[in-house]
C-alpha positions as CSV (number, residue, x, y, z in Angstrom):
1,M,123.9,96.8,101.8
2,C,122.2,97.7,105.1
3,G,121.2,101.1,103.7
4,L,120.0,99.7,100.4
5,W,117.5,97.4,102.1
6,G,116.2,100.3,104.1
7,L,115.8,102.4,101.0
8,L,114.0,99.6,99.2
9,G,111.6,99.1,102.1
10,L,110.9,102.8,102.3
11,V,110.2,103.0,98.6
12,V,107.8,100.1,98.7
13,V,105.8,101.3,101.7
14,C,105.5,104.8,100.2
15,V,104.2,103.4,96.9
16,V,101.6,101.3,98.7
17,F,100.4,104.2,100.7
18,C,100.3,106.5,97.6
19,V,98.0,103.9,95.9
20,G,95.9,103.5,99.1
21,G,95.8,107.3,99.6
22,V,94.3,107.7,96.1
23,F,91.6,105.1,96.8
24,D,90.8,106.6,100.2
25,F,90.5,110.1,98.8
26,L,88.2,109.1,95.9
27,W,86.1,106.4,97.5
28,R,86.9,106.2,101.2
29,V,87.7,102.5,100.7
30,V,91.0,100.9,100.3
31,P,91.0,97.4,98.8
32,D,92.8,94.7,100.7
33,W,95.0,93.9,97.8
34,V,96.7,97.3,98.2
35,W,98.0,96.3,101.7
36,V,99.3,93.0,100.3
37,G,101.8,95.2,98.4
38,C,103.5,95.9,101.8
39,V,104.8,92.3,102.0
40,P,108.0,93.0,100.0
41,G,108.4,96.1,102.1
42,I,108.3,94.0,105.3
43,V,110.9,91.7,103.8
44,F,113.2,94.6,102.8
45,T,112.8,96.3,106.2
46,L,113.5,93.1,108.1
47,L,116.7,92.6,106.1
48,Y,117.6,96.2,106.8
49,V,117.1,95.8,110.6
50,L,118.7,92.4,110.9
51,S,121.8,93.4,108.8
52,C,122.3,96.3,111.2
53,G,122.4,94.0,114.2
54,F,120.1,93.0,117.1
55,C,121.9,95.4,119.5
56,S,121.6,98.4,117.3
57,S,119.4,101.4,117.8
58,I,117.6,100.5,114.6
59,F,116.5,97.2,116.0
60,F,114.9,98.7,119.1
61,I,113.3,101.6,117.1
62,Y,111.8,99.0,114.7
63,V,110.4,96.9,117.6
64,S,109.0,100.1,119.2
65,S,107.3,101.0,116.0
66,I,105.6,97.7,115.7
67,V,104.4,97.9,119.3
68,V,103.1,101.4,118.8
69,S,101.3,100.4,115.6
70,L,99.7,97.5,117.4
71,V,98.5,99.8,120.2
72,F,97.0,102.3,117.7
73,A,95.4,99.6,115.6
74,L,93.9,97.9,118.7
75,L,92.5,101.2,120.1
76,C,91.0,102.1,116.7
77,Y,89.4,98.6,116.4
78,L,88.1,98.3,119.9
79,F,86.6,101.8,120.1
80,D,85.6,102.1,116.5
81,L,87.6,105.3,116.1
82,T,88.5,104.8,112.5
83,G,87.7,102.6,109.5
84,G,89.3,99.2,108.8
85,A,91.7,100.7,106.2
86,D,93.2,103.0,108.9
87,V,93.8,100.0,111.2
88,K,95.6,98.1,108.4
89,G,97.5,101.2,107.6
90,F,98.9,101.5,111.1
91,L,100.0,97.8,111.0
92,C,101.7,98.3,107.7
93,I,103.6,101.3,108.9
94,G,104.8,99.4,111.9
95,L,105.9,96.4,110.0
96,A,107.1,97.8,106.7
97,C,108.4,101.3,107.4
98,P,112.2,101.1,108.1
99,P,113.6,103.4,110.9
100,V,115.8,105.5,108.6
101,H,115.8,108.8,110.7
102,Y,117.5,108.3,114.0
103,T,121.3,109.0,114.1
104,S,121.5,112.7,114.8
105,L,118.9,112.6,117.5
106,S,119.8,109.3,119.2
107,S,121.3,111.1,122.2
108,N,118.0,112.5,123.2
109,V,115.4,110.0,124.4
110,L,112.4,112.1,123.6
111,F,113.7,112.8,120.1
112,L,114.4,109.1,119.6
113,V,110.8,108.3,120.5
114,L,109.3,111.0,118.2
115,N,111.3,109.5,115.3
116,V,109.9,106.0,115.8
117,P,108.3,105.5,112.3
118,T,104.7,105.0,113.5
119,V,104.9,108.0,115.9
120,A,106.6,110.2,113.3
121,V,104.0,109.4,110.6
122,V,101.1,110.0,113.0
123,C,102.7,113.4,114.0
124,N,103.2,114.3,110.3
125,S,99.7,113.2,109.3
126,A,98.3,115.7,111.8
127,L,99.2,118.5,109.3
128,P,96.9,117.4,106.5
129,V,94.2,116.5,109.1
130,L,94.3,120.0,110.5
131,A,94.3,121.4,106.9
132,Y,91.1,119.4,106.2
133,A,89.5,120.7,109.4
134,L,90.4,124.3,108.5
135,Y,89.0,123.8,105.0
136,I,85.7,122.5,106.5
137,F,85.6,125.4,108.9
138,L,86.1,128.0,106.2
139,S,83.5,126.4,104.0
140,N,81.0,126.5,106.9
141,V,81.6,130.2,107.5
142,R,79.5,130.9,104.4
143,R,77.1,127.9,104.4
144,F,76.6,126.7,108.0
145,K,73.5,128.9,108.5
146,L,71.8,127.2,105.6
147,C,71.3,124.1,107.8
148,P,68.4,124.4,110.3
149,E,70.5,122.4,112.8
150,S,72.8,125.4,113.1
151,E,70.2,127.2,115.1
152,K,70.6,124.6,117.9
153,L,74.3,125.2,118.3
154,H,76.0,127.9,120.3
155,G,79.4,128.8,121.7
156,L,82.1,126.1,121.8
157,R,79.7,123.4,120.6
158,K,79.0,125.3,117.5
159,I,82.7,125.8,116.8
160,L,83.3,122.0,117.2
161,Y,80.6,121.2,114.7
162,M,81.9,123.8,112.3
163,F,85.3,122.1,112.3
164,S,83.9,118.6,111.9
165,T,80.6,118.7,109.9
166,V,79.6,120.3,106.6
167,C,76.3,121.8,105.5
168,V,75.6,120.4,102.1
169,P,72.5,119.8,99.9
170,A,70.9,116.4,100.4
171,R,71.5,115.6,96.8
172,E,75.3,115.8,97.4
173,V,75.1,113.2,100.2
174,L,73.0,111.0,98.0
175,K,75.5,111.4,95.2
176,R,78.6,110.6,97.4
177,P,77.2,108.7,100.4
178,H,80.6,107.1,101.1
179,K,81.9,110.6,102.2
180,Y,79.2,111.5,104.7
181,A,77.2,110.4,107.7
182,L,74.2,112.5,108.8
183,A,74.8,114.6,111.9
184,S,71.2,114.9,112.8
185,V,68.0,112.8,112.8
186,R,64.5,114.0,111.9
187,I,61.7,112.9,114.2
188,G,58.6,114.4,112.7
189,D,59.2,118.2,112.6
190,I,61.9,117.9,115.3
191,L,65.6,117.9,114.5
192,V,67.8,116.0,117.0
193,L,71.6,116.4,116.7
194,R,73.8,113.4,117.0
195,P,76.8,113.9,119.3
196,I,80.0,114.1,117.1
197,T,81.8,111.6,119.2
198,R,79.1,109.0,118.8
199,I,78.7,109.2,115.0
200,V,80.0,105.9,113.5
201,Y,79.9,104.9,109.8
202,R,76.3,104.8,108.5
203,D,75.0,104.7,105.0
204,P,73.0,107.9,104.8
205,V,71.0,107.0,101.6
206,D,68.2,105.0,103.2
207,E,67.7,107.5,105.9
208,L,67.6,110.5,103.5
209,K,65.2,108.7,101.2
210,R,62.8,108.1,104.2
211,Y,62.9,111.8,105.0
212,I,62.2,112.7,101.4
213,E,59.4,110.2,101.0
214,A,57.8,111.5,104.2
215,G,57.9,115.0,102.9
216,L,60.4,116.2,105.7
217,L,63.1,117.0,103.2
218,S,63.8,117.6,99.6
219,E,67.0,116.9,97.6
220,S,67.7,120.7,97.5
221,D,67.5,121.2,101.2
222,H,70.7,121.4,103.2
223,V,71.6,118.9,105.8
224,L,74.4,118.7,108.4
225,A,76.7,115.8,107.8
226,I,80.0,114.5,109.1
227,Y,82.6,114.7,106.3
228,Y,84.9,111.6,106.5
229,I,88.4,112.8,106.4
230,P,90.5,110.3,104.2
231,Y,93.0,109.4,106.9
232,V,94.9,106.9,104.8
233,T,95.6,109.9,102.4
234,C,96.8,111.9,105.4
235,M,99.0,109.0,106.5
236,C,100.4,108.8,103.0
237,I,101.4,112.5,103.2
238,G,102.8,111.9,106.7
239,L,104.8,109.0,105.4
240,L,106.3,110.9,102.5
241,I,107.3,113.7,105.0
242,Y,108.9,111.0,107.2
243,A,110.8,109.6,104.2
244,L,112.2,113.1,103.5
245,T,112.8,114.6,106.9
246,G,111.7,112.2,109.7
247,N,109.3,113.9,112.2
248,I,108.4,117.3,110.7
249,F,108.1,118.8,114.2
250,L,111.6,117.8,115.1
251,T,112.9,119.1,111.8
252,M,111.2,122.5,112.5
253,Y,112.7,122.5,116.0
254,Q,116.2,121.9,114.7
255,L,115.7,124.6,112.0
256,L,114.5,127.1,114.6
257,K,117.3,126.1,116.9
258,S,119.9,126.7,114.2
259,L,118.5,130.1,113.4
260,L,118.3,131.4,117.0
């Protein structure tokens, strides 16, 4: 019965994140009712943990996962590092994701920490995040020079912007404003770049319309914009990987170790 509760909890949390991941990918917004779906998962996971005993490794891993999720959520909230959906996602993983990968690695403290559900999901989600960044970079190889802002960027700073911003027509930003924030501001004929680390969520529509009405920009002109990576979608992929193998980096390590 212990394993059954864990399996049910894992299935529920995976389904919730799959639904949330679709919303985040399409609209960059995850409705609150999606996260309510984690409540049964929390119940199943608690039954799983309690049935295994307070002194078991599972209990301590679960508590550690909750603590880590609270720390991540608090940091994201205080420093405005991510959207509200990501904060809720961290909390749901900590509370609803059962620690089902632990036995074979329990003798190694570092491996045990890396297989804490929240830690493992964050590590796994790094893969789709890096894939998004690479996609953005490859897109910019061809289009980055179409943005006048690119002339102000050189060296490492240019590489940073090429991995984190996209050069797109203004009409694309107006059509899908939930996916973008402008990476520069126009003051008369002067373009001023906004630092990547200081760009928070802004609705770019009003700003673009002001530029167009002032004759500083047309809808066909290219602008440099932050592309919001749908992190809940990435968390969903990371969670599915966790459900199958645990921490993907530990799985790769074990595979390489067995081959060498």
